[in-house]
C-alpha positions, 0 to 999 in steps of 0.5 A: 500500500502506498503511504500517499493513498492513506488519509491524513487521519490514518497518517496521524494515528501511525505517527502517534503509534510510532511515537509510543514505540519510540518512547518504549525503546528509549525507556527500555534502554534507560531502565535496563542500564539503570538497574542495580546490578547487585539487587538484580543478582539477588532477584536472580537467586530468588528465581524472579523470571523478569530478573533472570531474563534481564540478567541474561540480556545484560551479559551482552550489553552490546547486543542489547543496545544493538537491538534497542537502537535498531528498533528505535531508529527504524521507528524514528526514521519511519515517523519522520518520513510519514510526518514529512508526507503529512506536513506537505499534504497539510502545509504544502512546500512549507511542510517540508521545513515545519514537519522535521521541527515539529517531529523533533520537538514531539520526539524529544518530549514524548519519546526521549525526555519523559520516558527516560525520566520515568524509567530512571526513577522506576527501572525495575518494573519497566525493565522486567516487562521490557525483556519479554519484548526485547528478547524476541526482537533480539532473536528476530534482528539477530543477523543485523545486530551481529553485523552492527555489533561486529562492525562497531566493536571493530571501530572502538576496539583500539580505544577499549582495554576490555571487550564488552563481555569482559566489561559487563562481567567486571562489576566488582566494587573497590573497598571505597566504593563498597563503603559508599554503598553501605554508607548511602545505599544500604537500608540498614539501621545506623548501628548496622551501618556503623558496624559494616563500615568499621569492618571495612576500616579494619585493614586501615588500622593496625594493632599499634593504633589500638594497643594498650601502651607499654606504660599502661600494661598491668602485669605481674612481676614475678620478683614481687612478694608473693603476698603482693602478687596474690593481692594483685590477682584478687583485685585485678579487673582483667581475666588475663595478665602478663607475667614477667621478670623485672622488666616487661621485655623479659616476658615469662607468660600470660596467666589466665585468672580462671586457672588460679581459682583452684587455689582456694583460700587456705591452699598454699600457692607458690611462685612456681605454681603460678609460673606453671599456670601461665601460657606461652606469650604470643607476639605480633608485629606492631604494623599488623592490620586489624583484619589480619590480626583478627584472623590470626587470633582465631587461627592461634586460639588466642585472645591476647597478644604482646605487640613488639617493634622491629627490634623485638621490644614490647610496645604494648598489648592488644586483645581480641576484645580491643578489635571487636570494640573497633567493630561493634563499639565499646562494650560499656554504655558510656565510654567517656564516663569510663575514661579516667583520663578525661574530665569535663569542666563547667565551661564546656572544655575537657581536662585530659591526660597527656598519655590518653590515646587519641582514638579513645578520645575521639570515640569518647567525645565524638571528636576527630583529632588526627590519628594518622601520626602520634597515638597519644595526645602528648605526641600530637602536641609535640609533633605540632610544636616540633619541640618540648616546651619549657613552659605552659602554652596554648596552641590551636590544632584545627578546631581544637584549642589546647592549653598545656597545664603540666609538663614533667619528665619530658612529657606533657602530663595534663592539657585543657582542650576546647572545641572551637570553630575550624581554623586554617592555621594553628596559632601559638600564644606563650 
């Protein structure tokens, strides 16, 4: 049948139908591309038929785009031709100029912008229904799709390092990308999000960052009087204590207080008995990432480790509980209240011990003091001053106003800190 033989009304209806078909192809393209690949895989595992078909098509995105573009261009060019005929019939020679402009505006609004906007907002319902049409169309146009894809892939091959199939399969997320997904895209309670983010951060934190420093290690010196040792055992708040001779570097073992329970009151216990109850000490390098150490604790069936530097000197102690607290948070309900190094003052500032660990301060007060260098507040101030001050002074580190209150034995013992507005530079006022 000749198009010129059809009435103007019929031609108008055909153009309208072609506009709808073009909108379908445009919306389908956007919906398929906008699908969340990880949610799609989840639906595939659950047996969702539409998701299974969509996943099959997306494994070859070049063929999917090929069939969509073939259909879309056939529809668009056909509509443009018919609209031109209709324009000439209604407006004469002027219709040759007017028809393309009108058709372009109509297609932009109704076949491009509107359907693609809708598809981007609700991709799943559109995509999972479109696959029942796109699949048969792909089989129908398969020879043409193969030809077009083969020719286009040959043209773009010098500019691509991977084939379309390899690119579609390479969906693995980096740690930073996964962190963004958990932080912004996961429908989880805040506590669950924080735990997942903490797990991702384990590889960026070492045992040196969370260990109990050497100066704060509570242990048993086997050279002490037996009565003092027994008193220490009775009053200890820890279930495991390191046992050493004279110096912490001369470690003899680790004592689990549960083993001492069999020496009930009235039973004589000697230092030899005590040493027989100890376990071999377990040493770990200070630069061990937490995710590695967590696995090592599980593999070695240990809960406490002595942290040593490259020279074998004991730097501190790290426990399994310390690592778990990095994931789930402190086991106490009020961490700040259980830190004797921090004392709130009436003016909103805090009196803090210089040897307090920066990570503990940040966790207790919700601060963000830098932790990438020194581990203690004293170390942070000395790093910024680049000297040991002879007298008390004030300084500013970021948004924190710091005043030293006591300097003794080459250590800043006490400091007063107030959180203020951010500042670009720190200032010193002796």
